[in-house]
N, C-alpha and C positions, 0 to 999 in steps of 0.2 A: 184211815188214810193218813199219810204223813204230810203235815202242813208246816210251812215256814213263812213267817210274816216279817217283812223287811221294813225298817225305817228308810227314809229317803235321803234327806240332806245329811251328808257325813257318813252315809252307809252305802248307798247306791251311787250317788253323784256328789262330786266335790263342788257344792254350790257356794262354798265359803267366799271366794273372791267376789262373786256377784252380790251376795247378801251383805258382806261387810263393806264393800265399796258403796253400795246403795245407802247403808246406814250412815257411813261417814258423810256422804253428800247431803243427806237429809239433816243430820245434826248441824252441819255447817249452815244450811239454809235457814234453820231455826235459831241459829246463834248459840247453840249448845256446844261445849267442848266434847271431843271424842274421848272415851275412856282409854286407858292403856291397852295395848294390843292383847295382852293375856286376858284381860277382862272382856274386851270386845269380842273375842272368839267365842265367848259363852252365849253370844246372841244367836249362834247357829244351833238350832235344836228345839228350844222351848217354844210354846205358843207365842205368837208374835206380840200380843199385848203384854204378856208377862215379860218378854225380853225387852220391850221398849221401856217399861217402867223399872224393872229390877236390874237389868244389865246396863242399859243406856242412861238411866237416871232421868228420864223424861217425866214430868209431873203427870199424875194419873188423869187430871182434867184436860190434858192436851194429848193423851195417848192416841185416841182415835184420829185426831187431826194429823198427828205425826205419822200414824200408820198409813193413812191415805196418801200423804206426800211421798213416803218411802215406797209404797207400792207402785206409784206412777213411775218412779225411777227404776225399780227392780224389774218391772214387766218388760222394759226395753232390753234388759241384760240377761234375764233368767235362762234362756236357752243356750247361753254361752257356757253353762256348767258342763264339766266333763265327767264321764263315767270313770269310776276307779278302775285301774288296771286289774284284769282278772275277773271283774264282776260279771260281765256278760257270759263268760265261759262257765263261771260258777252256776249261774241261773240255768244255763243249758244243761249242765251236768246233773243238777238236781231234778230238773224236769224230765230228763232222760231216764232217771232212776225212779220215776213215778211220784216225786214230790209235787204237791200243789202249792203254789206260791201266791203271796199277797203282799200288798204295800199298806202300811199304816203310818201316816205322816201328820204332824201338826200343821203342815203347810196346807193352804187351801186345796181342796181336792181337784178342782178344775185346773189349777196350776201344775200339780203333780202330773196329771194326765197330759197336759200340753208339753211338758218337758220330756216325758216318756215317749210321746209321739215324735217329737223332734229328734230323739236319739234312736228311734226305731226299736224301742224296748217295751212295747205294750204286750206282745204275744206271750211272754212267759208268765204273766200275772193273771190269775183267775179273778182276783178282786183288787180294787184300788180304793182305799179309804183315806179321807183327809177331813179337814175342818170344813164347815159350811161357809157361805159368803160373809157371814158376820164375824167369823173367826173367834167366836166366843166358846164354841164347843171343841176347842183345840187341845185340851189336855190329853195326854197319850192314852190314859185308861179309857177315855170317852171315844177316842178314835179307834182303839182296839175293839171296843164294844161294837162299833159300826162294822169293822172288818169281820168280826166273828158272825155278826148278823147277816152280812152279805154272803159269807160262806154257807150259813144255814139256809139262806134262800135258794141256794143251788143244791141243797140236799147233802151238804158236806159238813161233817162233824169236826170242827176245828178246836174242840175243847182241850186237846192235847198238843196244840201247836207250839212251835218254838219261835220266840221273837229274836230278831237279829238287829242290833242297833249300837249306836256309838255314844249315847248319853245316858245319865242316870234316869232321865225321864222315861226312857225305853224300859229300863230294868224295873223301875217302880211301877210304871203303868202295866207292864206285863204281870207283875206280881199280884196286882189287884184282881187279875183274872186267873190266878193260879198257874201262870205260864212261865217257863224258864226262859232266860235270855242269854244269848251268846253276845258278849260285849266285844265290839271290834275296835282295834286300836288305831286304825288308819283315819278315823274321823276327828271330831272336835272335842271329845270328852277327855277328862284327865284320868290317870290310873285309879284315883280314889273312887271315881264313879263306877268302877267295875266291882266294887266290894261285894255286892249281893247278887252278882251275875252267876249263872250256872257255869259258864265257861268263858274264856277269853281267847279271841282269835286275832292273830297278827297279820293275817293275809286271807284272801278268799279261799286259798287252798286249805288253810286251817279250818275254815267253816265247812268245807266239803268233807274233811276227815272227821270232824265232830258229828256231822249229820249222816254220813254214809258209812263210817267205820273204816 
């Protein structure tokens, strides 16, 4: 069977305004300066604790405290994220052609499900995989391992799946499982992050052409 596994933030939904706005507000409340915009954009995509320390520059011993404060703000805003134009049509097209679809996100799994439900976008996906409540198992390879296991539980061999994502975390995580990645340019990654991707797509229509021919 043909399987495509999608990243969430920056690939399915433009969650950036909510994520970055919540990060700025939390940094201000903690008395930390916000990094330059170009650097701040890198907060969208990686596991949250990694982003807090490596992108926002919060000391490791305050990362979990910062995460909890950030999360309280973000939860009030997260369903304001918008789906990228053409994404629902792409999912419908792939499903109609017999593809099985999944989500693998470093975001907490329950939050991904809540946003998908708010956008009426749960039906296309056979599985949804994200990090657990501790958010320590959020590395993309780990989340993909969960997604592949969920497919296997349904009797679906996803060992030849294609990853679709916008950050190098997607490319690198998929490579650990021997999966190719379609790197999408409408998200938050830089062109350099696409270096080891199987293909680059500039629009959902490009993804359709790559997968359907």
